[in-house]
C-alpha positions in Angstrom: 0.8 9.8 -28.1 -2.2 11.4 -29.8 -3.7 14.7 -28.5 -7.0 12.8 -27.6 -5.0 10.6 -25.2 -3.7 13.7 -23.5 -7.2 15.1 -23.2 -8.4 11.9 -21.6 -5.6 12.0 -19.0 -6.2 15.7 -18.4 -10.0 15.2 -18.0 -9.3 12.4 -15.4 -6.8 14.6 -13.4 -9.2 17.5 -13.4 -12.1 15.3 -12.3 -10.2 14.0 -9.3 -9.2 17.5 -8.3 -12.7 18.8 -8.7 -14.2 15.9 -6.7 -11.7 16.4 -3.9 -12.4 20.1 -3.6 -16.2 19.5 -3.7 -16.0 16.9 -1.0 -14.0 19.2 1.3 -17.0 21.5 1.8 -18.3 21.7 5.3 -15.2 20.6 7.1 -14.9 22.4 10.4 -12.3 20.5 12.4 -9.2 18.3 12.3 -11.3 15.3 13.2 -13.5 16.0 10.1 -10.3 16.2 8.0 -8.7 13.0 9.2 -11.8 10.8 10.0 -14.5 12.1 7.6 -16.9 12.6 10.5 -16.7 8.8 11.2 -19.5 8.2 8.7 -18.0 6.8 5.6 -19.9 3.7 4.2 -18.4 0.2 4.2 -18.3 -0.2 0.4 -16.3 3.0 0.0 -13.8 1.9 2.6 -13.6 -1.5 1.0 -12.6 0.0 -2.4 -10.3 2.5 -0.7 -8.4 -0.2 1.1 -7.8 -2.1 -2.1 -6.9 1.0 -4.1 -4.5 2.2 -1.5 -2.7 -1.2 -1.6 -2.5 -1.0 -5.4 0.4 1.2 -6.6 1.4 1.9 -10.2 4.3 -0.5 -9.7 1.8 -3.2 -8.6 -0.4 -2.5 -11.7 2.5 -2.9 -14.1 4.6 -5.5 -12.3 2.0 -8.2 -11.3 1.2 -9.0 -15.0 5.0 -9.6 -15.3 4.9 -12.5 -12.8 3.0 -14.6 -15.4 4.4 -12.9 -18.5 8.0 -13.9 -18.3 9.4 -17.2 -19.4 8.9 -19.6 -16.5 6.1 -17.4 -15.2 3.1 -18.8 -13.4 0.2 -18.0 -11.1 2.2 -18.5 -7.8 1.5 -14.9 -6.8 -2.1 -15.8 -6.1 -0.9 -17.9 -3.2 0.0 -14.6 -1.4 -3.7 -13.7 -1.6 -4.6 -16.7 0.5 -2.5 -15.3 3.3 -4.0 -11.9 2.8 -7.5 -13.3 3.3 -6.4 -15.2 6.5 -4.6 -12.2 7.9 -7.6 -9.8 7.4 -9.9 -12.2 9.2 -7.5 -12.3 12.1 -7.3 -8.5 12.2 -11.1 -8.3 12.3 -11.3 -10.8 15.2 -8.3 -9.6 17.3 -7.0 -6.2 16.4 -10.0 -4.3 15.1 -11.7 -4.2 18.6 -8.5 -2.5 19.9 -8.8 0.2 17.4 -12.4 0.9 18.3 -11.8 1.0 22.1 -12.0 4.7 22.9 -12.3 5.7 19.2 -8.8 7.0 18.7 -7.6 9.1 15.7 -4.5 6.9 14.9 -3.3 3.3 15.2 -0.7 4.1 17.8 -2.9 5.6 20.6 -3.1 2.2 22.2 0.7 2.2 22.7 0.4 5.1 25.1 -2.1 3.2 27.2 0.0 0.1 27.3 3.6 1.3 27.2 3.6 5.1 27.8 3.7 8.2 25.5 7.4 7.7 24.5 6.5 4.3 22.9 3.6 5.9 21.0 5.9 8.6 19.7 8.6 6.1 18.8 6.0 4.0 16.9 4.7 7.1 15.1 8.3 8.2 14.2 9.0 4.7 12.7 5.8 4.9 10.7 6.5 8.4 9.4 10.1 7.7 8.4 9.2 4.4 6.7 6.2 5.9 4.9 7.9 9.0 3.7 11.0 7.2 2.4 9.1 4.1 1.1 6.3 6.0 -0.6 8.7 8.6 -1.9 10.7 5.9 -3.6 7.5 4.3 -4.9 6.6 7.6 -6.5 10.1 7.6 -8.1 9.5 4.1 -9.5 6.1 5.2 -10.7 7.7 8.2 -12.5 10.2 5.9 -14.2 7.3 3.7 -15.4 5.3 6.7 -16.7 8.4 8.1 -18.4 8.7 4.9 -20.4 5.0 4.8 -21.1 4.1 8.4 -21.8 7.5 9.8 -22.7 7.3 12.7 -20.2 10.4 13.4 -18.1 10.3 11.7 -14.7 10.5 15.0 -12.9 7.3 16.1 -14.8 5.5 12.9 -13.8 6.4 13.4 -10.2 5.2 17.0 -10.3 1.9 16.2 -12.0 1.1 13.4 -9.6 2.1 15.4 -6.5 0.3 18.6 -7.5 -3.0 16.9 -8.4 -3.0 14.5 -5.5 -1.8 17.2 -3.1 -4.7 19.5 -4.2 -7.5 17.0 -3.5 -5.9 15.6 -0.3 -5.2 19.1 0.9 -8.7 20.5 0.4 -10.9 17.4 0.8 -9.1 15.5 3.6 -9.7 11.8 4.1 -13.3 12.0 2.6 -11.8 13.1 -0.6 -9.0 10.5 -0.4 -11.5 7.7 0.1 -14.0 8.6 -2.6 -11.2 9.4 -5.1 -9.8 5.9 -4.2 -13.1 4.5 -5.3 -12.9 6.3 -8.6 -9.4 5.2 -9.1 -10.2 1.6 -8.3 -12.9 1.7 -11.0 -10.5 3.4 -13.5 -7.6 1.0 -13.1 -9.9 -2.0 -13.1 -11.5 -0.9 -16.3 -8.0 -0.3 -17.7 -6.9 -3.9 -16.9 -10.2 -5.4 -18.3 -9.9 -3.4 -21.5 -6.4 -4.7 -22.1 -7.5 -8.3 -21.4 -10.5 -7.9 -23.7 -8.4 -6.5 -26.5 -5.9 -9.5 -26.2 -8.7 -12.1 -26.2 -10.3 -10.4 -29.2 -7.0 -10.2 -31.2 -5.4 -13.6 -30.5 -6.4 -16.2 -33.1 -8.6 -18.7 -31.2 -9.4 -16.3 -28.5 -9.7 -17.4 -24.9 -9.3 -21.1 -25.6 -6.0 -20.4 -27.3 -4.7 -18.4 -24.4 -5.7 -21.1 -21.9 -3.9 -23.7 -24.1 -0.9 -21.5 -24.3 -0.8 -21.1 -20.5 -1.0 -24.9 -20.0 1.7 -25.7 -22.5 4.1 -23.1 -21.2 3.6 -23.8 -17.5 2.1 -20.4 -16.8 -1.1 -22.0 -15.4 0.8 -23.5 -12.4 -0.8 -22.3 -9.3 0.5 -24.0 -6.2 4.1 -24.8 -4.9 4.2 -26.5 -1.5 8.0 -26.5 -1.1 9.3 -25.0 2.1 12.3 -22.9 1.3 12.7 -19.5 3.1 15.2 -18.4 0.5 13.1 -19.3 -2.5 13.0 -16.4 -5.0 9.3 -17.0 -5.8 6.2 -17.3 -3.6 5.5 -20.7 -2.2 2.2 -21.8 -0.6 3.8 -21.5 2.8 5.4 -18.1 2.3 2.2 -16.9 0.8 0.1 -18.3 3.7 2.3 -17.3 6.6 4.2 -14.4 5.1 1.0 -13.0 3.5 -1.0 -13.4 6.7 1.7 -11.7 8.9 2.2 -9.1 6.3 -1.5 -8.3 6.3 -1.6 -8.4 10.1 1.2 -5.8 10.0 -0.1 -3.5 7.3 -3.8 -3.8 8.1 -3.6 -4.1 11.8 -0.6 -1.9 12.8 -0.1 0.6 10.0 -1.9 4.0 10.2 -2.1 4.0 6.4 -4.9 1.3 6.4 -6.1 1.6 10.1 -7.2 5.1 9.4 -9.8 3.7 7.0 -11.5 1.7 9.8 -11.5 4.7 12.1 -13.6 6.5 9.4 -16.3 3.9 9.5 -19.7 4.4 11.2 -19.0 1.5 13.6 -16.8 -1.6 14.1 -19.2 -3.8 12.2 -19.0 -1.6 9.1 -15.2 -1.5 9.3 -15.0 -5.3 9.8 -17.0 -6.0 6.7 -14.9 -3.6 4.6 -11.7 -5.2 5.8 -12.9 -8.8 5.5 -14.2 -8.4 2.0 -11.0 -6.6 0.8 -9.1 -9.9 0.9 -11.2 -11.8 -1.7 -11.4 -8.6 -3.8 -7.6 -8.4 -3.8 -7.4 -12.1 -4.9 -9.8 -11.3 -7.8 -7.7 -8.3 -8.7 -4.5 -10.3 -8.7 -6.1 -13.0 -10.9 -7.1 -10.3 -13.4 -3.6 -8.8 -13.5 -2.0 -12.3 -13.8 -4.4 -13.2 -16.7 -3.3 -10.0 -18.4 0.3 -11.2 -18.2 -0.5 -14.6 -19.7 -2.5 -12.9 -22.4 0.4 -10.6 -23.2 2.8 -13.5 -23.5 0.4 -15.3 -25.8 -0.3 -12.2 -27.9 3.4 -11.5 -28.4 4.1 -15.1 -29.3 1.7 -14.8 -32.2 2.6 -11.3 -33.5 6.1 -10.3 -32.3 8.0 -13.0 -30.5 11.0 -10.7 -29.9 8.9 -8.9 -27.3 8.8 -12.0 -25.2 12.3 -11.0 -24.0 10.9 -7.8 -22.4 11.3 -7.5 -18.6 8.1 -8.5 -16.9 7.3 -5.1 -15.6 7.7 -3.5 -19.1 5.3 -5.9 -20.9 2.1 -4.1 -20.2 3.5 -0.6 -20.7 5.0 -1.8 -24.1 1.6 -3.1 -25.2 -0.2 0.1 -24.2 2.3 2.2 -26.1 2.5 0.1 -29.3 -0.8 -1.9 -29.6 -3.6 0.2 -28.1 -5.6 2.6 -30.2 -6.1 6.4 -29.7 -8.4 7.3 -26.8 -8.3 3.8 -25.3 -4.6 4.4 -24.6 -5.5 7.5 -22.7 -8.0 5.6 -20.5 -5.3 3.0 -19.7 -2.7 5.6 -18.9 -5.3 7.3 -16.7 -5.4 4.0 -14.9 -1.7 4.1 -14.4 -2.0 7.6 -12.9 -5.0 6.4 -10.8 -2.9 3.7 -9.1 -0.2 6.1 -8.3 -2.5 8.8 -6.9 -4.5 6.4 -4.6 -1.3 5.4 -2.8 0.2 8.9 -2.5 -3.0 10.5 -1.2 -3.6 7.9 1.5 0.0 8.1 2.5 0.2 11.9 3.0 -3.2 12.1 4.8 -2.3 9.2 7.2 1.1 10.7 7.8 -0.3 14.1 8.6 -2.8 12.5 11.1 0.0 10.6 12.9 2.3 13.6 13.1 -0.4 15.8 14.6 -2.1 13.3 16.9 0.9 11.2 18.0 3.9 13.5 18.0 2.6 17.0 18.2 -0.4 16.4 20.5 1.2 18.3 23.5 1.3 21.5 21.3 -2.0 21.1 19.4 -4.5 20.0 22.0 -5.5 23.5 22.8 -6.1 24.6 19.2 -9.4 25.8 18.1 -11.3 23.8 15.4 -10.3 26.2 12.7 -6.6 26.2 13.7 -6.6 22.4 13.9 -8.0 22.2 10.4 -5.4 24.6 9.1 -2.7 22.5 10.8 -4.0 19.4 9.2 -3.8 21.0 5.7 -0.4 22.4 6.3 1.0 19.0 7.4 -0.7 17.3 4.4 1.1 19.8 2.1 4.4 19.1 4.0 4.2 15.4 3.4 3.2 15.8 -0.2 6.3 17.9 -0.8 8.5 15.6 1.3 7.5 12.5 -0.7 7.9 14.3 -4.0 11.3 15.5 -2.8 12.4 11.9 -2.0 11.3 10.9 -5.5 13.2 13.7 -7.1 16.3 13.1 -5.0 16.2 9.4 -5.9 16.0 10.3 -9.6 19.0 12.7 -9.3 21.2 10.5 -7.1 20.4 6.8 -7.5 22.6 5.0 -10.0 22.0 1.4 -8.7 18.4 0.2 -8.4 19.5 -2.4 -5.9 19.8 0.5 -3.4 16.2 1.4 -4.0 15.1 -2.2 -3.5 17.0 -2.4 -0.1 15.5 0.9 1.2 12.0 -0.2 0.2 12.6 -3.5 2.0 13.8 -1.7 5.2 10.8 0.6 5.0 8.5 -2.3 4.4 9.4 -4.3 7.5 8.7 -1.5 9.9 5.0 -2.5 10.1 6.1 -6.0 11.3 7.9 -4.4 14.3 4.8 -2.4 15.2 2.7 -5.6 15.0 5.1 -7.1 17.5 4.2 -4.3 19.9 0.5 -5.0 19.5 1.1 -8.7 20.3 3.2 -7.6 23.3 0.3 -5.5 24.6 -2.2 -8.2 24.1 0.0 -10.9 25.8 1.5 -8.9 28.6 -0.9 -6.0 29.1 1.6 -3.3 30.1 5.3 -2.6 30.0 7.8 0.2 30.6 8.6 2.4 27.7 12.2 1.4 27.5 11.3 -2.2 27.3 8.9 -1.7 24.4 11.4 0.6 22.6 14.3 -1.9 23.2 12.1 -4.7 21.8 11.5 -2.6 18.6 15.3 -2.0 18.3 16.1 -5.7 18.6 13.3 -6.7 16.2 14.7 -4.2 13.7 18.2 -5.5 13.9 17.2 -9.1 13.5 15.0 -8.3 10.5 17.7 -6.2 9.0 20.1 -9.2 9.3 17.6 -11.4 7.6 17.3 -8.8 4.8 21.0 -8.8 4.1 21.2 -12.6 4.2 18.8 -13.0 1.4 15.7 -14.1 3.2 12.5 -13.6 1.1 10.9 -10.3 2.1 7.5 -12.0 2.7 9.0 -13.5 5.9 10.0 -10.1 7.4 6.7 -9.5 9.2 7.0 -12.9 10.8 10.6 -12.3 11.9 10.0 -8.7 13.0 6.9 -9.2 14.9 8.1 -12.5 16.5 11.4 -11.0 17.6 9.9 -7.9 18.9 7.3 -9.9 20.9 9.8 -12.4 22.3 12.3 -9.6 23.3 9.6 -7.6 25.0 8.4 -10.6 27.0 11.9 -11.5 28.1 12.6 -7.9 29.2 9.4 -7.7 31.1 9.9 -11.1 32.8 13.6 -10.4 33.7 13.0 -6.8 35.0 11.5 -5.9 38.4 8.1 -4.1 38.3 8.2 -0.4 38.4 5.8 2.4 39.0 6.8 3.7 35.6 4.7 1.0 34.0 1.6 2.4 32.5 -1.6 0.7 33.4 -4.0 -0.2 30.6 
């Protein structure tokens, strides 16, 4: 890689750090740190939501869905479910999050099921988020190692230090505005790649479209109903995508925290509702990049058509992109990684302090609360970087990583089941809600190890948790321990 590329990357990393520190001015309390004064504009929250969902693994792997032999546009079917799920969250779950203006997504569980359930939900979120996002950081480091040539440990350290600095000093305001910057950077990176391919392929865009049609890569819809299908069908995209979005955007502090930073429910609703179509457009761009790469390689180096799908874009960046432009695209790879990590550590810190440590932190002064917020943000940054480094040192079988990520991923579905339980039954005892979570986790885990497509996990987890909770409530005598809503 040329020195100019390194300078471009360094300039981007310094810019994000400087922006984060500048945005941290004037913070006086823990609420400022975690909610940004509840005054962030809808467009910033919109871009932040989308950027948070877009990891480096996403940026590099979605083009692979259409690049590989037999690839297609089936992945876009998932975005249909994303749009439907977001609209349901706006209509049903968003009003719950604005009742009383809580700090985290799990405050409602204390009202409906008692403080122990709130703490259990927070613990599930924190464990899943730390393990899952730590492993995603590990996978990001592997991708950057192949692309830039830096050791994976260095990639982890650079991402953690830069992201930790702006998240530590700037709080959620820094996270959101840096997400906006990162969205712009990785979108420009993808469009640059697409433009270069169209410009270089003989025949340009029309040749790429013809190639997609001839190779079947333009296939968009599959209406087969097979829960074990290895690819996304319309039904798994619609129902699985909708329930996945209900879980991640309605019951997961990572995204819910964005709504709570909005000026009002209307502003939050617009940000969430528009994020679905924006994600669909983003997916379409990434998939077009994959088709373009396949067409490009077929003309100039057909041997590279045998690359793994998630290696195609990285290979193109390393071998076919000019000096300076390569630095911009690699900055986009860093941007995707940092947007996910910063959101994760900030939301984890807010959940730990407000859901688990509240009995010990309620009497803190504003300055002490702000310091506690920064310390816990630092803690989770180190924890996730530690998970990534441990995975790099110990993992010899990537299937283990896939299984841990799957287990971490279905936790939001269980918490969604608790929301449904609260909506349908009003109140319950803590042990009933926690037992419902346990049963939902066991059933979803069984589905995982029996090869069920992961997009069905939110459906299975939330449905089982809800059904178990309803049965336990109906079969148990009422008790004064039940918490009134």
